[in-house]
C-alpha positions as CSV (number, residue, x, y, z in Angstrom):
1,M,75.0,-30.0,19.3
2,N,75.5,-33.8,19.6
3,V,71.7,-34.6,18.9
4,F,72.2,-32.9,15.4
5,S,75.0,-34.3,14.3
6,V,73.3,-37.6,15.3
7,L,70.0,-36.6,13.2
8,G,72.4,-35.5,10.4
9,E,74.0,-38.9,10.3
10,W,70.9,-40.7,10.4
11,L,69.4,-38.8,7.6
12,G,72.5,-39.0,5.4
13,R,72.3,-42.9,5.9
14,L,68.6,-43.3,4.2
15,P,68.1,-44.5,0.8
16,A,68.2,-41.9,-2.1
17,W,64.5,-42.9,-2.9
18,C,63.3,-41.6,0.5
19,V,63.5,-37.8,-1.1
20,F,60.8,-38.9,-3.2
21,V,58.3,-39.6,-0.4
22,P,57.2,-36.0,0.8
23,P,56.5,-34.6,-2.9
24,A,54.4,-37.9,-3.2
25,V,52.5,-37.5,0.0
26,S,52.0,-33.8,-0.6
27,V,50.3,-34.7,-4.1
28,G,48.1,-37.5,-2.4
29,F,47.2,-34.8,0.3
30,A,46.1,-32.6,-2.7
31,V,44.1,-35.2,-4.5
32,V,42.2,-36.0,-1.6
33,L,41.5,-32.4,-0.1
34,F,40.7,-30.9,-3.4
35,F,37.1,-33.0,-3.3
36,F,36.4,-31.3,0.2
37,R,37.9,-28.0,-0.9
38,A,40.3,-27.8,2.2
39,R,42.5,-25.3,1.1
40,R,44.1,-24.5,4.4
41,T,44.4,-28.0,5.7
42,Y,46.2,-28.6,2.4
43,L,48.5,-25.6,2.9
44,W,49.3,-26.9,6.6
45,L,49.7,-30.7,5.2
46,A,52.1,-29.4,2.2
47,A,54.1,-27.0,4.5
48,L,54.7,-30.1,6.8
49,S,55.9,-32.2,3.7
50,F,58.2,-29.5,2.7
51,V,59.8,-29.6,6.0
52,A,60.1,-33.3,5.8
53,G,61.7,-33.0,2.2
54,M,64.1,-30.2,3.6
55,L,65.3,-32.6,6.3
56,L,65.7,-35.5,4.1
57,S,67.5,-33.8,1.4
58,V,70.3,-32.8,4.0
59,G,73.1,-34.5,2.4
60,L,71.7,-34.6,-1.2
61,D,73.6,-32.9,-4.2
62,G,71.6,-30.4,-6.0
63,R,69.3,-29.7,-2.7
64,E,68.4,-26.2,-4.0
65,V,66.8,-27.6,-7.5
66,Y,65.1,-30.6,-5.4
67,L,63.4,-27.9,-3.0
68,A,62.4,-25.7,-5.9
69,L,61.0,-28.4,-7.7
70,F,59.0,-29.5,-4.5
71,A,57.8,-26.0,-3.9
72,G,56.3,-25.9,-7.3
73,V,54.9,-29.1,-6.8
74,G,53.3,-28.0,-3.5
75,L,52.0,-24.9,-5.0
76,L,50.8,-26.1,-8.4
77,P,47.5,-27.4,-7.0
78,L,46.6,-24.1,-5.1
79,P,44.3,-22.9,-8.2
80,L,42.3,-25.9,-8.3
81,F,40.9,-25.3,-4.7
82,R,39.4,-22.0,-5.9
83,I,37.0,-23.9,-8.3
84,P,33.5,-24.0,-6.6
85,K,32.0,-27.1,-5.4
86,R,29.1,-28.6,-7.4
87,H,26.1,-28.9,-5.4
88,G,24.6,-32.1,-7.0
89,E,23.1,-33.6,-3.8
90,E,21.1,-30.6,-3.0
91,G,19.5,-31.0,-6.6
92,K,18.8,-34.3,-6.0
93,A,17.0,-33.7,-2.6
94,E,15.0,-30.7,-4.5
95,R,13.9,-33.2,-7.2
96,K,12.8,-36.1,-5.0
97,L,10.9,-33.5,-2.8
98,Y,9.3,-32.3,-6.4
99,E,8.2,-36.0,-7.3
100,R,6.8,-36.6,-3.7
101,F,4.4,-33.9,-4.1
102,R,4.0,-33.8,-8.0
103,P,0.5,-35.5,-8.4
104,E,-0.7,-32.9,-6.0
105,L,0.8,-29.9,-8.1
106,E,-0.4,-31.3,-11.3
107,Q,-4.1,-31.6,-10.1
108,P,-6.4,-28.5,-11.2
109,L,-6.9,-25.9,-8.6
110,P,-10.6,-26.4,-7.0
111,A,-13.1,-23.7,-7.8
112,R,-12.8,-20.7,-5.9
113,K,-15.5,-19.9,-3.3
114,D,-15.7,-16.2,-2.3
115,P,-17.2,-15.6,1.2
116,P,-20.5,-13.6,1.1
117,K,-20.2,-9.9,1.1
118,V,-20.7,-8.2,4.4
119,C,-20.9,-4.5,4.6
120,C,-19.2,-2.9,7.5
121,F,-21.2,0.0,7.5
122,E,-24.9,1.2,7.1
123,E,-25.9,2.5,3.9
124,P,-26.8,6.1,4.4
125,T,-30.7,6.6,4.8
126,G,-32.5,9.9,4.9
127,E,-33.3,12.8,2.6
128,T,-31.0,15.3,0.9
129,V,-31.3,18.9,1.6
130,E,-32.9,19.6,-1.6
131,E,-35.7,17.0,-0.9
132,R,-36.3,18.5,2.5
133,G,-37.0,21.8,0.8
134,M,-34.0,23.8,2.1
135,K,-31.7,25.9,-0.5
136,L,-28.0,26.1,0.8
137,S,-26.7,28.4,-2.0
138,H,-27.7,31.7,-0.2
139,V,-26.1,30.2,2.9
140,I,-23.0,29.6,1.2
141,S,-22.8,33.2,-0.2
142,L,-23.2,34.6,3.3
143,L,-20.3,32.5,4.3
144,D,-18.1,33.7,1.2
145,K,-19.1,37.3,2.5
146,L,-18.0,36.5,5.9
147,K,-14.6,35.0,5.1
148,R,-13.9,38.3,3.5
149,E,-14.5,40.3,6.5
150,K,-11.8,41.0,9.1
151,L,-13.1,38.5,11.8
152,T,-11.6,37.4,15.0
153,P,-9.4,34.3,15.0
154,A,-12.1,32.3,17.0
155,D,-14.9,33.5,14.6
156,R,-12.9,32.8,11.5
157,L,-12.3,29.2,12.5
158,E,-16.0,28.9,13.3
159,V,-16.6,30.4,9.8
160,E,-14.4,27.5,8.3
161,M,-16.1,24.9,10.4
162,L,-19.5,26.1,9.3
163,S,-18.4,26.3,5.6
164,R,-17.4,22.6,5.7
165,S,-20.4,21.7,7.4
166,V,-22.8,23.3,5.0
167,T,-20.9,22.3,1.7
168,G,-20.7,18.5,2.9
169,A,-24.5,18.5,3.5
170,E,-25.1,19.9,0.2
171,T,-25.3,16.3,-1.4
172,R,-25.3,13.5,1.0
173,P,-28.7,12.4,2.5
174,L,-29.3,13.5,6.1
175,T,-31.0,11.9,9.2
176,D,-33.2,13.7,11.4
177,S,-30.3,14.4,13.7
178,Q,-27.8,15.5,10.8
179,T,-30.7,18.0,9.8
180,D,-31.2,19.4,13.2
181,E,-27.1,19.9,13.3
182,L,-27.5,21.6,10.0
183,S,-30.2,23.9,11.4
184,D,-27.9,25.0,14.3
185,C,-25.1,25.6,11.8
186,L,-27.6,27.9,9.5
187,S,-28.6,29.9,13.0
188,A,-24.8,30.2,13.6
189,V,-24.2,31.7,10.4
190,L,-27.1,34.2,10.7
191,R,-25.8,35.2,13.9
192,L,-22.2,35.9,12.5
193,T,-23.8,37.8,9.7
194,A,-25.5,40.1,12.0
195,K,-22.4,40.5,14.3
196,Y,-20.2,41.6,11.2
197,S,-22.9,43.5,9.0
């Protein structure tokens, strides 16, 4: 208890102008920290200044008015910290970079040189079915008849595959090996037709 009374007497003996130091320090912090947008740091320092103001106003007449005004002065700069900071230095760096590469950017683009065309597959060679003297229209009609029959699942699958092979060979040029495969397909169609007729 003795310490508090000694502290109270010492604070009471300070000159009256000392009560204006904490608000002035708080305003100074606000001005400096506004440029860095350090809102939290300002709040901590303003709170410390407010505590110092409370201690210095212990023996002051109208202490409540002083503390209310001091709180108002401390809270007044807070909305200013919400203003976003301008990034002028980043714009300068971008302009410097642009100026550095500007001559290269303003030059016309060189003429485009396309690489030579390379085919990844061979052009089909051979003769079509009609050029080889074969007509597939009769075979296709036989396959349509077979599709309407009651076939076993294995035979139905075979008929579908044969139908695709025959219709695919109708328009494209065929090599000798593909012609042999088509002949095998035609014999399979004849075998199935004989089986289901």
